[in-house]
N, C-alpha and C positions, 0 to 999 in steps of 0.2 A: 184801379180802373184801366190805366194804360197798359198794364201787363195782360189784361184780358183781351183788349183790342189789338195790341201788338205784342204777342207772346214771343219769347226768344225762340230761335229755330235751331235745329240740330245742325252740327257742322257739315253733315252730308248735303245739306240743302243750299249752301252758299253758291256753289258752282251752277246748280240748276236755276237758282233765282237770278244769277248774273246773266245766264243764257236767255232766260225769259224776258228780262229787262232789255237786253240787246235786241231781241226779236221785236219787242214792243216798239222801241224807238225806230227800228227799220220800217215796220209796218205803218207807223204814224206818218212817215214821210211819203208813203205810198197813198195812204187814205186814212182819214180821221176815223172812219168806221173800223177799218182793220186795226188801227192803233188801239181802239177801245177793246176789241177782242183780245189783243195782246195784253192789255192792262188787266183784264179779267183773268187771263191765263197766269199772269205774274202773281196776282193776289192768291189764286188757287195754289200755286207752287209754294208761296210763302206759308200759307196755312197748312198745307200738306206736311211740311217739314217742321211744324211747330213742336216744341219740346217743353211743355209746361211742367212746373213743379207739382208733385203729388204728395199727399200725406197718407202714409200707410198706418195701419192699426198697430204694427210692431208687437204682434202677439203670436206666439208659437202654436196656439190652438186654432189659428185660422190660416187659410190660404187666400191670397188676394189675386185678382186678375192680372195676367201677364200682358194684356192688350186691351186697347179700346176697341169696341166692336159689338157684334151680336153673337150670342150663343147659338151655334148651329146644332151641336150634338152633345148629349150627356149619356154615356153608356159604359158598360163593362167590357174590357178588351184584354187581350194579352199585351204584355209590355213590348216595347220596340225591340225587334230582333237585332237592330244595329248596336244596341247596348247590351246584348246578351240576356235580355229580360223576357224573352218570349214564353218562358215557362211560368211566369207569375201573372196574376190577375191584377189589373189596375182599373180604377175609374178614370175615364178619359173625357175631358171637356174640350170642345173645339170652338174657337172664337174667330169669326170672320171679320176682317178689317176691310171696309170698302175704301174708295179713293178719297173720301171726305173725313175719314177717321185719322186720329193721330197714330203714327206707325212706330213710335218708340216702345220697345218691349221691356218689361220689368220682371224681376224674380218674384214668384208668389210667396216665398218664405225666406227667412234667414237661414243661411247654411253655407256650405262649401261646395264649390264646383269640383266634382271628382272626374268628370269627363266632358269633353266637347268634341262632337263628331260631325263633320260636314259631309253631306252627300249631294253630288250633282244630280240633276234629273230634268224632268220635263217641266212645262209651264201650263198645266191644265188649270181650269177654273178652280180656285182655292176652296170654293164651297162644296166641291165634290169630295166624297170620302176617299176616293182613289188618290187624291192629292197627298194624303198622309204617307203613301208608299211610293208614288211615282214622281212627285215634284221635287225640285231642288229644295233642300231642307237642312237645318242645323239643329243638332240635339245638344241640350244641356242636361247633364245628370247632376242634380243638386242633392247633397245629403243634409237633411234638416237637423235641428238640434236634438231630435229624438233618434237619430241614426237611420231615418227612413229615406227612401229614394223618392224624390219629386222630380219629374221630367218635364222640361219645357222644350217644345219643338217649334222653331220658326219655319214656316212653309211659304215658299214663293208662289205667286198666283199667275193668272193669265197675263196680267200686265207687268207684274213685278219682275225685275231682272237682276236683282242683287240683294242678297242677305248680308247685312252688316253685323259682325260680331264685335262687341266692345268689351268682352270679358275674357278671362284666362283660366286655364286649368289650375286648380288649387286656390283660386281666389275666394276669399271670404266675403259673403254678400249680406247686406241688410235687407229686410223685407221691403219690396218696392223699389229696390235699386235698379238702375238701368243696366240691361245686359246687351242691348243692341237694337237694331231697327231693320225694317224691310221696306225697300222702295216700292211704293204704289200698292195696288190691291193685293191682299195676302191673308195669311191665317196663322194662328198660334194654337197649338195643342198642349194640354197639361195632363200628365198622368200622375196619379197619386193613390195611396192606400190609407186605410184607417182614418179617413175623414168622411163626414156626412155632407153631401152636396147641398148647397144653398141656392143655386140658380136653376133656371129652367130654360128650355129652348125658346128662342125669340127674345130673351132678355138682353138689354143693353148693358155693357160693362165699361168700366173706367180702369185703365191700367194702374196698378198700385193701390187702388182704393176699394173697388167692388169686392165684397167677400164672396169667394167661390165655394168654400167648404169650411167645416169646423170639426173639431175633435168630438 
C-alpha cells in the first residue's frame, strides 16, 4: 500500500524535488497560501518522476507499450530515415504522455539495441504528427529474438526539454526494461513489422504492461 501512495522516484527527479521543496519553504515564509501552492507543486514533481515497478508478459509474440499515456495514432508509414529504414513499411503507434503520466520509457520487446541515434530539434506540441520529424528525439533500434527491427523513438514535447537515455548500444534488454525517460510532456513512437495491432486511438497505455501488438 505504501508503495502505491509513495512510489520510488527516478534519479532525475531528486534535484527537481529538492528545488520544489526549497521554493515551498521560501513561499511559506511569505504567505501560508503561497506555501500551500508550493506544497502542491512539490507533490506534483514527486509524482511526475515516479518510477513504479512493472510486470511484463515476457513473451516474444507480443509487444508491450514503451510509455504510459494515450494512443494518438496507429498507421502504416515508412521507417525512420535517420536509421536508413525509409524504404521499408512499418506500423507506427504514437503514445502521448501528458504532464500527469509516468515518463519512464521501457522496451516493448526482448532484444539487443543495435543503434541509438540522438537528433536535436524543436519543441513543438508532441501531439502533432510533425513532432516525429521536427522535435528533439532519440531513436532506439532494437533487434528482437526473431531478428526483426523494433524501433522506439523518444520525442520531446512543448514543455519537455531533455531526453534521458539510460541504455547503451549492443545492450541486451528484457521486455519491459527501462531504457530512459523524458522530462515533462512528451511522446513515444513505436515502429514494427509482422505484428497485429491490439490497441486503438484514444486508448490508455501502461509502460511495460499494455499489449500493443501480437504475432
